[in-house]
NULUMGU-417539 format. One line per field, with one value per residue: x, y, z of N, C-alpha, C in turn; residue number from 1. Coordinates in steps of 0.1 Angstrom, whole numbers, plus 5000, padded with zeros to 4 digits. Layout:
<atoms>
n.c1 c(X/...) $
n.c2 c(Y/...) $
n.c3 c(Z/...) $
ca.c1 c(X/...) $
ca.c2 c(Y/...) $
ca.c3 c(Z/...) $
c.c1 c(X/...) $
c.c2 c(Y/...) $
c.c3 c(Z/...) $
num c(NUM/...) $
</atoms>
This chain:
<atoms>
n.c1 c(1134/1156/1158/1164/1190/1203/1201/1217/1243/1246/1247/1268/1290/1296/1305/1330/1365/1376/1356/1340/1331/1299/1302/1326/1320/1299/1281/1257/1231/1228/1241/1268/1298/1300/1314/1330/1336/1354/1363/1391/1413/1448/1468/1497/1521/1556/1566/1560/1538/1512/1518/1514/1489/1458/1435/1440/1443/1420/1403/1414/1407/1379/1375/1385/1367/1345/1350/1346/1361/1374/1393/1415/1425/1451/1464/1472/1492/1499/1520/1524/1501/1477/1458/1435/1420/1397/1390/1370/1358/1325/1315/1292/1262/1272/1272/1260/1284/1304/1339/1360/1387/1405/1417/1440/1447/1469/1458/1470/1500/1516/1544/1549/1529/1537/1536/1512/1479/1447/1420/1385/1364/1338/1323/1309/1285/1274/1250/1253/1247/1258/1279/1299/1323/1356/1387/1420/1453/1478/1492/1519/1537/1558/1585/1601/1625/1643/1671/1688/1701/1685/1683/1669/1652/1631/1611/1590/1556/1551/1529/1505/1485/1473/1445/1442/1413/1401/1378/1343/1311/1281/1258/1236/1233/1208/1200/1188/1185/1172/1146/1137/1118/1131/1165/1191/1215/1243/1265/1300/1314/1295/1278/1259/1258/1271/1254/1231/1242/1246/1219/1210/1226/1220/1194/1197/1206/1189/1164/1137/1129/1139/1158/1161/1175/1179/1191/1222/1238/1225/1208/1179/1170/1148/1141/1140/1117/1121/1145/1168/1166/1170/1197/1212/1204/1215/1244/1248/1241/1260/1282/1277/1289/1299/1310/1321/1313/1335/1353/1347/1365/1394/1419/1441/1456/1481/1487/1505/1525/1532/1524/1510/1481/1469/1438/1428/1411/1413/1413/1425/1418/1426/1456/1482/1513/1537/1567/1593/1621/1633/1662/1674/1701/1718/1746/1759/1783/1808/1827/1855/1867/1894/1895/1911/1930/1947/1972/1988/2020/2048/2068/2061/2037/2013/1997/1968/1950/1917/1881/1867/1850/1823/1811/1783/1784/1768/1760/1740/1727/1709/1695/1680/1664/1659/1628/1604/1580/1548/1524/1490/1470/1435/1416/1437/1455/1460/1486/1500/1499/1513/1539/1544/1546/1566/1588/1597/1608/1595/1590/1572/1558/1556/1542/1517/1510/1509/1489/1466/1466/1457/1432/1420/1419/1399/1408/1415/1398/1387/1381/1397/1412/1424/1440) $
n.c2 c(2121/2140/2153/2132/2127/2151/2153/2130/2136/2157/2144/2125/2141/2148/2126/2106/2104/2081/2060/2032/2024/2012/1996/1985/1968/1951/1931/1932/1910/1884/1900/1889/1875/1847/1814/1798/1771/1750/1726/1723/1726/1733/1744/1746/1742/1739/1713/1706/1692/1670/1648/1614/1612/1596/1610/1636/1631/1620/1644/1663/1649/1650/1678/1681/1667/1682/1701/1690/1671/1638/1619/1595/1586/1573/1587/1612/1633/1646/1659/1687/1698/1701/1689/1709/1727/1752/1782/1808/1838/1851/1881/1900/1913/1913/1916/1904/1900/1913/1911/1889/1877/1846/1817/1792/1757/1727/1694/1670/1655/1676/1697/1724/1755/1774/1797/1787/1783/1789/1770/1774/1774/1762/1778/1768/1772/1764/1752/1740/1752/1771/1800/1815/1820/1811/1819/1822/1836/1824/1837/1831/1828/1812/1791/1762/1739/1712/1688/1665/1645/1641/1662/1690/1724/1745/1774/1792/1786/1768/1753/1765/1791/1824/1840/1872/1888/1869/1856/1858/1869/1852/1846/1861/1865/1865/1887/1894/1919/1940/1931/1925/1936/1949/1958/1936/1936/1920/1912/1910/1898/1885/1901/1911/1938/1954/1950/1963/1988/1995/1996/2019/2040/2040/2047/2073/2088/2085/2085/2074/2041/2031/2013/1979/1957/1923/1900/1887/1890/1901/1931/1945/1968/1993/2002/2022/2018/2022/2014/2032/2050/2031/2024/2048/2053/2030/2036/2057/2045/2026/2043/2051/2058/2041/2032/2002/1976/1964/1935/1901/1887/1869/1844/1831/1805/1791/1758/1748/1764/1776/1803/1829/1848/1873/1889/1922/1927/1908/1895/1890/1872/1875/1855/1833/1824/1799/1795/1773/1751/1718/1702/1671/1652/1624/1603/1576/1552/1528/1501/1481/1451/1431/1396/1371/1341/1324/1301/1275/1261/1236/1252/1277/1303/1310/1334/1332/1346/1356/1357/1389/1414/1435/1462/1483/1520/1545/1580/1602/1636/1663/1694/1721/1751/1782/1786/1807/1830/1849/1871/1878/1907/1916/1919/1924/1939/1935/1941/1940/1914/1902/1914/1902/1875/1875/1883/1862/1846/1828/1803/1799/1774/1772/1794/1788/1766/1780/1797/1778/1766/1788/1791/1768/1771/1790/1817/1830/1852/1848/1834/1806/1796/1771/1767) $
n.c3 c(6574/6571/6595/6612/6602/6607/6635/6640/6632/6650/6675/6671/6669/6694/6708/6728/6719/6724/6721/6705/6672/6659/6638/6642/6662/6657/6633/6606/6605/6579/6562/6546/6534/6510/6505/6479/6457/6433/6409/6387/6358/6353/6328/6306/6320/6328/6324/6350/6361/6367/6354/6345/6359/6366/6372/6364/6336/6329/6332/6314/6290/6293/6290/6265/6249/6251/6233/6209/6200/6198/6220/6234/6267/6268/6248/6257/6277/6310/6319/6317/6328/6355/6380/6399/6428/6430/6448/6462/6476/6477/6478/6499/6484/6460/6424/6393/6367/6382/6393/6410/6431/6429/6443/6436/6442/6440/6437/6429/6420/6411/6408/6407/6400/6385/6359/6348/6334/6343/6332/6321/6349/6368/6399/6428/6452/6485/6482/6459/6435/6408/6410/6401/6375/6368/6354/6340/6339/6362/6393/6411/6440/6449/6444/6429/6423/6410/6407/6387/6402/6423/6442/6456/6456/6472/6475/6494/6487/6458/6450/6452/6439/6426/6410/6401/6401/6386/6387/6378/6386/6383/6393/6416/6452/6472/6496/6529/6536/6524/6527/6552/6581/6604/6611/6622/6645/6652/6676/6677/6699/6723/6748/6775/6788/6768/6747/6757/6761/6734/6722/6736/6729/6703/6702/6715/6693/6672/6682/6706/6713/6687/6686/6700/6724/6720/6730/6745/6723/6702/6686/6679/6652/6641/6609/6579/6550/6523/6498/6493/6515/6535/6532/6535/6560/6574/6569/6586/6609/6615/6621/6646/6679/6709/6742/6747/6772/6797/6792/6803/6830/6822/6820/6795/6785/6764/6758/6741/6733/6756/6762/6782/6788/6805/6814/6818/6839/6857/6890/6923/6953/6989/6994/6998/6983/6976/6963/6948/6940/6937/6932/6922/6919/6905/6906/6889/6895/6897/6914/6906/6917/6919/6920/6943/6950/6974/6974/6992/6991/6991/6986/6993/6994/6968/6949/6931/6905/6907/6899/6887/6906/6905/6920/6926/6929/6940/6940/6957/6954/6966/6959/6969/6959/6977/6991/6982/6992/6986/6992/6983/6984/6991/6962/6944/6917/6881/6872/6897/6902/6882/6887/6912/6904/6886/6902/6918/6898/6880/6857/6825/6827/6854/6862/6849/6867/6892/6887/6882/6907/6923/6912/6920/6948/6949/6948/6927/6906/6880/6847/6837/6808/6786/6759) $
ca.c1 c(1149/1166/1158/1173/1206/1208/1203/1228/1255/1249/1253/1281/1301/1298/1310/1345/1373/1381/1346/1341/1320/1291/1308/1337/1315/1288/1278/1243/1225/1225/1252/1282/1303/1298/1324/1328/1347/1352/1375/1394/1427/1457/1477/1509/1534/1569/1572/1560/1523/1509/1523/1503/1479/1446/1425/1443/1442/1404/1399/1417/1398/1365/1375/1387/1355/1333/1352/1340/1372/1374/1408/1419/1436/1464/1472/1475/1502/1498/1532/1523/1489/1475/1442/1434/1408/1397/1383/1369/1347/1315/1311/1277/1256/1281/1262/1265/1294/1316/1349/1365/1399/1404/1430/1442/1456/1469/1452/1477/1515/1523/1554/1547/1518/1543/1535/1501/1467/1434/1408/1373/1360/1327/1324/1296/1282/1272/1238/1256/1245/1270/1277/1308/1331/1369/1397/1429/1467/1481/1504/1526/1549/1567/1596/1606/1635/1649/1682/1685/1706/1675/1685/1658/1650/1617/1609/1577/1546/1549/1517/1492/1485/1461/1443/1437/1401/1399/1365/1332/1301/1271/1244/1234/1229/1197/1203/1175/1189/1159/1132/1131/1113/1140/1178/1196/1230/1250/1277/1312/1314/1282/1278/1246/1261/1274/1241/1223/1247/1246/1208/1209/1234/1212/1182/1198/1208/1177/1150/1132/1123/1143/1166/1157/1184/1171/1199/1236/1245/1217/1201/1170/1168/1138/1148/1132/1112/1127/1160/1176/1167/1177/1212/1216/1202/1226/1256/1247/1240/1273/1291/1273/1300/1297/1320/1316/1315/1347/1351/1348/1379/1398/1433/1441/1468/1484/1495/1515/1536/1536/1520/1500/1477/1459/1430/1430/1399/1416/1413/1430/1415/1438/1461/1497/1518/1551/1574/1606/1623/1641/1668/1678/1713/1723/1757/1762/1797/1811/1841/1860/1876/1900/1894/1923/1931/1961/1975/1999/2025/2060/2078/2055/2022/2012/1984/1961/1939/1903/1871/1867/1839/1820/1804/1778/1787/1759/1758/1727/1726/1697/1695/1666/1663/1651/1614/1598/1565/1543/1509/1482/1460/1423/1414/1449/1453/1469/1501/1507/1499/1524/1551/1547/1551/1581/1598/1601/1614/1587/1588/1556/1551/1555/1532/1505/1508/1505/1473/1457/1465/1448/1418/1414/1418/1390/1413/1415/1384/1387/1379/1408/1411/1434/1437) $
ca.c2 c(2116/2152/2156/2122/2129/2163/2146/2120/2144/2166/2136/2119/2151/2149/2113/2107/2098/2066/2051/2023/2024/1999/1989/1977/1958/1943/1929/1931/1897/1883/1906/1882/1865/1833/1806/1792/1761/1745/1718/1727/1721/1743/1740/1755/1743/1737/1699/1704/1691/1657/1635/1604/1609/1592/1620/1647/1627/1621/1657/1666/1641/1655/1691/1681/1662/1695/1711/1684/1662/1625/1615/1587/1590/1569/1597/1624/1633/1656/1666/1700/1702/1698/1691/1718/1731/1767/1787/1822/1843/1858/1893/1904/1922/1912/1916/1896/1907/1919/1902/1885/1870/1832/1808/1779/1749/1715/1682/1659/1655/1686/1703/1739/1760/1789/1799/1781/1791/1780/1769/1778/1765/1770/1778/1764/1774/1751/1745/1732/1760/1778/1816/1823/1812/1814/1815/1833/1834/1823/1844/1822/1836/1801/1786/1748/1734/1698/1682/1651/1637/1641/1673/1699/1735/1751/1787/1796/1773/1769/1747/1774/1804/1832/1847/1884/1893/1859/1852/1867/1866/1847/1847/1870/1857/1873/1890/1898/1934/1949/1924/1925/1950/1953/1953/1928/1937/1908/1917/1901/1891/1886/1908/1919/1952/1962/1950/1974/2003/1998/2000/2032/2048/2043/2055/2088/2094/2083/2086/2064/2027/2026/2000/1970/1946/1912/1890/1893/1891/1908/1942/1950/1982/1996/2010/2028/2007/2024/2009/2044/2055/2022/2024/2059/2049/2020/2044/2066/2036/2020/2052/2055/2054/2039/2025/1988/1972/1958/1919/1892/1885/1857/1839/1824/1797/1782/1748/1743/1774/1783/1817/1831/1861/1876/1900/1934/1926/1897/1901/1878/1875/1872/1842/1832/1814/1797/1790/1769/1740/1708/1695/1658/1647/1611/1600/1562/1547/1512/1498/1469/1445/1418/1384/1363/1329/1322/1286/1273/1248/1235/1262/1289/1307/1316/1342/1329/1357/1350/1365/1402/1417/1449/1468/1498/1530/1556/1590/1611/1648/1670/1707/1729/1766/1788/1788/1823/1832/1861/1873/1887/1913/1914/1928/1928/1942/1926/1946/1935/1899/1899/1918/1892/1862/1876/1885/1847/1840/1818/1800/1798/1762/1775/1804/1781/1759/1790/1802/1768/1765/1799/1790/1756/1776/1798/1829/1836/1858/1848/1821/1800/1790/1764/1765) $
ca.c3 c(6572/6572/6610/6616/6598/6615/6647/6641/6631/6661/6685/6667/6671/6709/6714/6731/6707/6727/6719/6693/6662/6658/6626/6648/6673/6654/6620/6601/6601/6566/6553/6547/6522/6508/6501/6466/6454/6421/6404/6374/6354/6349/6317/6304/6330/6322/6329/6366/6362/6374/6348/6341/6369/6361/6375/6354/6322/6325/6332/6300/6281/6294/6287/6250/6243/6250/6221/6198/6196/6204/6222/6244/6278/6264/6238/6265/6287/6317/6326/6317/6333/6370/6386/6411/6433/6430/6460/6462/6485/6469/6487/6501/6475/6446/6413/6380/6360/6390/6393/6425/6433/6431/6447/6430/6448/6434/6443/6424/6422/6404/6417/6407/6392/6380/6344/6342/6331/6347/6322/6327/6361/6376/6412/6433/6467/6495/6477/6446/6424/6401/6413/6394/6366/6371/6343/6339/6343/6378/6399/6418/6446/6453/6433/6433/6414/6412/6400/6383/6413/6434/6450/6452/6464/6472/6482/6496/6483/6445/6445/6452/6432/6426/6396/6405/6392/6377/6387/6372/6391/6374/6400/6428/6462/6478/6511/6537/6541/6520/6529/6566/6587/6612/6608/6634/6647/6658/6685/6676/6712/6731/6762/6778/6790/6755/6739/6762/6757/6720/6719/6742/6722/6690/6707/6717/6681/6662/6689/6714/6707/6675/6689/6713/6726/6720/6738/6748/6710/6691/6688/6669/6650/6631/6597/6567/6542/6511/6498/6495/6528/6544/6530/6542/6575/6578/6568/6598/6621/6617/6627/6659/6686/6721/6749/6751/6785/6799/6788/6815/6835/6819/6820/6786/6785/6754/6764/6732/6732/6769/6764/6792/6787/6818/6811/6828/6850/6867/6905/6933/6968/6997/6993/7000/6974/6977/6950/6950/6931/6941/6920/6925/6911/6908/6899/6890/6894/6900/6919/6902/6926/6913/6930/6942/6958/6979/6973/6999/6987/6997/6982/6998/6990/6955/6947/6919/6902/6906/6891/6891/6911/6902/6931/6923/6938/6936/6951/6953/6961/6964/6961/6970/6961/6989/6989/6983/6992/6985/6997/6977/6993/6985/6950/6938/6903/6870/6875/6910/6902/6873/6893/6920/6899/6880/6913/6921/6884/6876/6843/6819/6832/6868/6860/6849/6880/6901/6883/6885/6922/6928/6908/6928/6961/6948/6951/6913/6902/6864/6840/6831/6795/6781/6743) $
c.c1 c(1159/1167/1166/1186/1211/1211/1216/1241/1259/1256/1264/1292/1305/1303/1325/1352/1377/1369/1348/1330/1311/1296/1319/1333/1306/1288/1262/1241/1222/1234/1266/1285/1300/1310/1320/1340/1344/1366/1377/1408/1435/1467/1487/1521/1546/1573/1568/1545/1522/1514/1513/1491/1464/1435/1428/1440/1426/1398/1402/1409/1384/1365/1376/1375/1345/1337/1351/1353/1371/1390/1406/1428/1449/1473/1475/1487/1502/1509/1533/1510/1487/1462/1442/1421/1408/1385/1382/1358/1338/1310/1296/1273/1264/1268/1266/1275/1305/1327/1354/1379/1398/1417/1429/1450/1457/1464/1461/1492/1523/1532/1554/1537/1525/1541/1521/1489/1455/1424/1395/1368/1348/1328/1311/1297/1278/1259/1239/1251/1257/1269/1287/1317/1346/1378/1406/1443/1471/1494/1509/1537/1560/1576/1601/1614/1640/1660/1680/1692/1695/1673/1673/1657/1637/1616/1595/1568/1543/1536/1503/1496/1473/1458/1436/1424/1397/1386/1354/1320/1289/1257/1245/1228/1218/1201/1190/1176/1176/1146/1127/1127/1122/1155/1183/1211/1236/1262/1289/1314/1303/1285/1265/1248/1264/1263/1232/1227/1245/1231/1205/1215/1227/1199/1184/1203/1196/1163/1147/1126/1128/1151/1162/1168/1174/1178/1212/1242/1239/1209/1191/1168/1158/1144/1138/1129/1119/1141/1171/1180/1173/1192/1218/1216/1214/1241/1257/1248/1254/1284/1288/1284/1294/1309/1316/1320/1328/1345/1352/1363/1383/1414/1434/1456/1470/1493/1507/1527/1541/1532/1508/1494/1466/1450/1432/1421/1402/1420/1419/1425/1427/1443/1477/1501/1532/1556/1589/1608/1632/1646/1676/1688/1717/1734/1760/1777/1798/1826/1843/1869/1881/1900/1907/1922/1945/1963/1987/2005/2039/2070/2072/2042/2023/1997/1980/1950/1927/1894/1870/1851/1834/1808/1798/1782/1779/1760/1746/1729/1714/1700/1681/1668/1656/1636/1610/1585/1561/1528/1503/1470/1446/1422/1425/1449/1462/1483/1508/1507/1511/1537/1554/1552/1564/1591/1604/1608/1607/1588/1574/1549/1548/1542/1516/1500/1503/1491/1463/1455/1456/1435/1413/1412/1407/1396/1415/1401/1386/1383/1392/1406/1423/1430/1450) $
c.c2 c(2127/2153/2144/2123/2139/2158/2138/2126/2153/2156/2130/2129/2152/2137/2115/2101/2085/2057/2044/2025/2011/1992/1980/1966/1949/1940/1930/1917/1895/1890/1901/1877/1852/1825/1799/1783/1754/1735/1723/1721/1733/1737/1751/1754/1737/1723/1697/1699/1676/1644/1626/1601/1606/1602/1633/1643/1627/1634/1664/1660/1647/1669/1690/1677/1673/1701/1702/1673/1650/1620/1605/1591/1585/1578/1610/1623/1647/1662/1682/1707/1697/1700/1700/1722/1746/1773/1802/1827/1854/1869/1894/1914/1922/1910/1908/1907/1913/1906/1899/1877/1855/1826/1794/1770/1734/1705/1668/1660/1666/1693/1719/1744/1772/1787/1793/1788/1782/1782/1771/1769/1770/1768/1778/1768/1762/1744/1739/1742/1768/1793/1824/1814/1819/1809/1826/1828/1833/1833/1836/1828/1826/1798/1773/1743/1719/1694/1668/1638/1635/1654/1683/1713/1741/1764/1789/1782/1775/1762/1753/1789/1811/1838/1859/1886/1882/1852/1862/1862/1862/1848/1854/1861/1868/1874/1896/1913/1942/1944/1923/1937/1956/1949/1946/1930/1928/1912/1906/1893/1894/1891/1915/1934/1960/1961/1961/1987/2005/2003/2014/2042/2050/2051/2069/2096/2095/2085/2075/2052/2024/2013/1992/1959/1934/1901/1896/1893/1899/1920/1944/1963/1984/2005/2012/2017/2009/2019/2021/2048/2045/2021/2036/2058/2041/2026/2051/2057/2031/2029/2056/2050/2052/2031/2013/1985/1964/1942/1911/1889/1870/1855/1830/1816/1788/1770/1744/1752/1780/1797/1817/1846/1863/1889/1910/1934/1915/1902/1888/1882/1871/1857/1844/1822/1811/1791/1786/1756/1731/1700/1683/1652/1632/1607/1584/1560/1534/1511/1484/1463/1431/1407/1376/1352/1327/1305/1284/1260/1246/1244/1275/1290/1313/1321/1338/1339/1350/1359/1377/1404/1432/1454/1482/1507/1542/1566/1599/1624/1655/1684/1714/1744/1771/1790/1803/1823/1847/1861/1882/1892/1912/1923/1931/1930/1933/1928/1940/1921/1896/1902/1906/1878/1863/1879/1873/1842/1828/1816/1800/1785/1765/1786/1797/1773/1769/1794/1790/1765/1775/1796/1777/1761/1786/1813/1837/1840/1860/1835/1817/1792/1784/1761/1756) $
c.c3 c(6575/6587/6616/6615/6605/6629/6650/6639/6642/6672/6683/6671/6685/6716/6717/6720/6711/6725/6706/6686/6662/6647/6630/6658/6670/6639/6618/6598/6587/6556/6554/6534/6522/6502/6488/6464/6439/6418/6390/6370/6349/6338/6314/6311/6322/6328/6343/6369/6367/6367/6343/6352/6361/6362/6365/6339/6319/6325/6319/6290/6280/6287/6269/6244/6241/6238/6208/6191/6205/6207/6233/6254/6275/6255/6244/6275/6296/6325/6326/6320/6346/6372/6399/6416/6435/6440/6457/6473/6478/6480/6489/6491/6461/6436/6402/6372/6368/6390/6409/6422/6435/6435/6441/6437/6442/6442/6438/6426/6416/6415/6416/6396/6384/6365/6339/6340/6334/6336/6330/6338/6367/6391/6418/6448/6474/6489/6464/6434/6420/6403/6405/6384/6367/6359/6344/6341/6357/6379/6411/6426/6449/6442/6438/6420/6418/6403/6396/6393/6424/6443/6445/6461/6462/6482/6482/6491/6469/6439/6446/6446/6432/6413/6401/6395/6383/6376/6383/6378/6382/6380/6412/6439/6471/6493/6517/6540/6537/6523/6543/6572/6596/6609/6624/6634/6656/6664/6679/6687/6721/6745/6765/6781/6776/6746/6744/6760/6742/6715/6725/6733/6707/6691/6711/6704/6674/6670/6697/6707/6693/6676/6701/6713/6727/6731/6741/6735/6701/6695/6675/6665/6638/6621/6585/6558/6528/6510/6500/6509/6538/6544/6538/6558/6581/6578/6581/6611/6624/6623/6640/6668/6701/6727/6754/6766/6787/6798/6801/6819/6831/6818/6808/6784/6771/6757/6755/6733/6746/6771/6772/6791/6797/6815/6821/6839/6859/6881/6913/6946/6976/6995/6994/6991/6978/6966/6953/6941/6939/6931/6926/6916/6915/6899/6901/6886/6900/6904/6914/6912/6920/6925/6930/6951/6960/6980/6981/6994/6994/6996/6986/6992/6976/6955/6933/6916/6901/6896/6898/6895/6910/6913/6926/6933/6933/6947/6947/6962/6959/6967/6959/6970/6972/6984/6992/6982/6991/6987/6988/6984/6985/6973/6942/6923/6894/6873/6886/6909/6892/6879/6904/6917/6892/6892/6918/6910/6881/6862/6839/6826/6847/6871/6859/6861/6891/6899/6886/6899/6927/6924/6917/6942/6963/6951/6938/6908/6887/6859/6835/6820/6790/6767/6738) $
num c(1/2/3/4/5/6/7/8/9/10/11/12/13/14/15/16/17/18/19/20/21/22/23/24/25/26/27/28/29/30/31/32/33/34/35/36/37/38/39/40/41/42/43/44/45/46/47/48/49/50/51/52/53/54/55/56/57/58/59/60/61/62/63/64/65/66/67/68/69/70/71/72/73/74/75/76/77/78/79/80/81/82/83/84/85/86/87/88/89/90/91/92/93/94/95/96/97/98/99/100/101/102/103/104/105/106/107/108/109/110/111/112/113/114/115/116/117/118/119/120/121/122/123/124/125/126/127/128/129/130/131/132/133/134/135/136/137/138/139/140/141/142/143/144/145/146/147/148/149/150/151/152/153/154/155/156/157/158/159/160/161/162/163/164/165/166/167/168/169/170/171/172/173/174/175/176/177/178/179/180/181/182/183/184/185/186/187/188/189/190/191/192/193/194/195/196/197/198/199/200/201/202/203/204/205/206/207/208/209/210/211/212/213/214/215/216/217/218/219/220/221/222/223/224/225/226/227/228/229/230/231/232/233/234/235/236/237/238/239/240/241/242/243/244/245/246/247/248/249/250/251/252/253/254/255/256/257/258/259/260/261/262/263/264/265/266/267/268/269/270/271/272/273/274/275/276/277/278/279/280/281/282/283/284/285/286/287/288/289/290/291/292/293/294/295/296/297/298/299/300/301/302/303/304/305/306/307/308/309/310/311/312/313/314/315/316/317/318/319/320/321/322/323/324/325/326/327/328/329/330/331/332/333/334/335/336/337/338/339/340/341/342/343/344/345/346/347/348/349/350/351/352/353/354/355/356/357/358/359/360/361/362/363/364/365/366/367/368/369/370/371) $
</atoms>
């Protein structure tokens, strides 16, 4: 083990500064947090609770009955209480008696949780087992006030609060970290080249055949059997540095905000693109003509007004900006692509249309992703 540690320190000292650590590129299989959820009641509110909500009244009745008292829901008033959902994250390797932060959110008509106290609430995992107990005073960052005339003012979100270190772990989640023969490193972003480079970097530090790439996402690493040695080994392993392979060429388009992100490896084959706009303007007008009838009599002619006539008068004008074209040479880089598109004054929607047209023409060497 000492020889391994010495070799690790010597090799790590020679890695380039721009390399990434394994802990930033991958995670250990089975070492993760677990979400917890529970239903509880917050009391001590200043008239901002659920009021006569049936759910809250039944919850209060159930809590009071556990204390040996008999009470009917008709005798209760929940204006100072609120039904809430309590959530938390149980960290990996958390032990019994350790504390965790919990988040409390209203599920009823409560206006604010400010000044409230969360009563003892069991927190369950996905398997229905209780892993923690939460209780304590809430910290609420929001503020909500209302006047008798119906006016109100709300700052931030007063219906969500936190109880720092308000949860206590009651049950440990078993992790396969100490049980399996090999450690599995799962890459945050799957890539065959990066998985191969990671296994190679580990073998250069700890010796041949220590790490084996399984697929584009996972690398299997042989680890010591003893718990202390395995933890020390993992501490050195996650600090091994390597240079990950460049990601695949992608163009990501956010259709809702118009944001376009072009990856650094995007290339364009020879292509010509023209860009212009046509503006059509239509003005609607009308001409009113007064009708008249000439009546001839003994004393002369008389003009009698008749029915008016409305004649539509529309004018249509068209204006087209000069069409500007630009040519992409073979293997043009990202900077040239952006400069060429910016030179024609393309808007985000025009940019999307140009990129889609390049892809349809087979000139865009990248994956077009619309989110």
